Structures are given as structure tokens and as C-alpha cells.
N, C-alpha and C positions, 0 to 999 in steps of 0.2 A: 418940665421934665416929664417924659412919657415912660410908662412901664417897659421893662425889658420884654421884648416879644420873641427872644431867642434868635437863632441864626441857622442858616442852611450850610451844611458842609458834608461833602462825600455822599450826596443823595439823601441825607437825613436832616430833618429839622431838630434842633436841640433847644429845649426850653428849661432854664433853671427854675426850680421851685424849692421852697423851704417848708419843712413840716412845722406847723404851729400847734399850739395847745388845742385849738378848736378842731384839728384834724385827727386827734387821737382818742382812743377809748380810755377807760379808767386805768389801764396798765401802762399807758404811755406809748403804745404802738399805734400806727395809723389804722383807723377803723376801715374795714375792707371796702365799704361803699365810697369812701373818700378817694380811693385810688381812681375811681371812675371820674371824679371831678378833675383830678390831675390830668388824666388822659384827655378829657374834653378840652381843657385849657391848651394842651399840646396840639390837638387837632385844629382848634380855632386859630391859634397863632401860626401854625404851619400854613393854613389856608390864607390868613391875612398877609403873611410875608411872601406867599407865592402870588399875591395879587388878586386874591379872591376874598372879598369881605362879605360878611352876612348882610350888612346894610346895602351893599351894591346889589346882591341877589334879590333882596326884598324890593328894591327900586325898579326891577325889571317888569315888563308886561308880558306874561303874568308874573306876579311876584313868586320867587322861589326860595327854598331853603333846603337844609339837609336834615334827615331824621335817621338815627341809628336803627338799622333793621336787625342787626345781629352783632353781638360782641361775645368773644370767648376770651376769658382771662385766666391765666395761670399765675397763682400767687406762690412765688418761690421763696422769698425771705421778707421779713417785716422791715418797715421803716419806723424810726422812732422820733420822738419830739426833738426838734432842732436839727435834724438831718438835712443836709443839702443834697437835693436830688436833681436828676436831669430826666425830662420826658423826651424820649426820642421818637420821632414820627416819620414814617416813610409812606409815600403814596405808592401802592402796588399796582393798582389797575383803575382806570377810569373809562367806563364803557356804557353807552346808553344812559340810563339814569343812575347807574351804580358807581360808587367810589369805594374801593377796597384799600384799607389802611393797616399797616403793621406798626405796632407801638411797643416800646419797652420803657420801663422806669428803672433808672440806674442810680446806684450810690457808688461814686467812684467808678471802678471797673466792674463792680458786682451788679448782676441783673437781679432786680427784686420782683419785677412783674413783666410778663409778656401778654400782649393782647392783639387779637385779630378782629378788625372792625369792618363791617359792611354797612355803608350809609347809602341812603337813597335820596336823590334829588326829587323834591316834591313841590307841588303848588300848595296854596293855602287851604285847599280842600283835601289835602293828603294824597292826591293822585300823583303817581310817578311821572316825572318829566325828564326828557333827555337833557343832559348837561348842555348849557349854551356853548356854542363853538369856542368863544373866547375863554370860557372857564375850562373846557376840555383841553384847549391848547396850553393853558397854564399848568395843568396837571401833567400833560404828556412830556414836557421837558424835565419833569421831576420824578417820573416813574422809575422805581428801582425794585429789584426782586426782594422778596422777604429775606431777612438775614439768615434764616434757617433753611432756605431753599437751595 
């Protein structure tokens, strides 16, 4: 049995996550930095289900990966222990070495977190590299405007 990697629908990837005790602070709400982990899981599974795996990128010559260059997060409402959440990920732009991603964390219909992420495709020396053509093509079919645009 493999873990749930979420699914694509309407231009967005949706990954269900559950809030565990380890995700919370002493008051029972999600510690702010742990939302970044939820967002990373959403981006990683969005990539994987779009046909772009980190292990495949590392197997290229030269080996490539993604590094977050910028992230802007708005914390709107807290999540609490045992909450069932959905991490929604949209690829907004893929150009050159840059991948722009728009993300939200939802509880039901309520938006708890919004995030705008710019990631760079880099080699193992940390130098920016153009997205490989096949990778860029995988993104192009999934590019959607930001929900607030």
C-alpha cells in the first residue's frame, strides 16, 4: 500500500494531511513553522503526480533539484490537533530556472494559509539551471493563474 499522494482537479493538486500531536505547540494549535512542512509535502506530491520526481532530477546529467528562493505566507486562521486539512498547490509559472507556485491550506471550505513560492532549479553546486524540456512540458500543461489573480 502506498501513501496517498493527492490528486489533480481543476488545475490544482490537493493533498490531504492530518494534524498530529507532533505538529502542534503547547496550546494544541499547529506551530507556525510546521505549515511550511505541509506546504513542502504538497509541492513534492504535486511534482510527483505531474511526472516530475526529485529522484529523476537527481539522476540527470548534471543532477538537478529545486530550492525555495522566496516564500510569502499569510497565516489567516489556526489549525488544531486532529484537524483534517487539504494542501492545495497550483503551478503558476515555469520559465528558465524558475518555478512559481501558489498554495493554500484549507480546512473544509475555510482557507487557513496562503503562500506564494518561487523555487529555482539548481545543480548540486547551487547554480541556477534551466528547467529540462520534459520537466517544463510537464508544468506547462498544469499552469493556472493564482486563485486571487
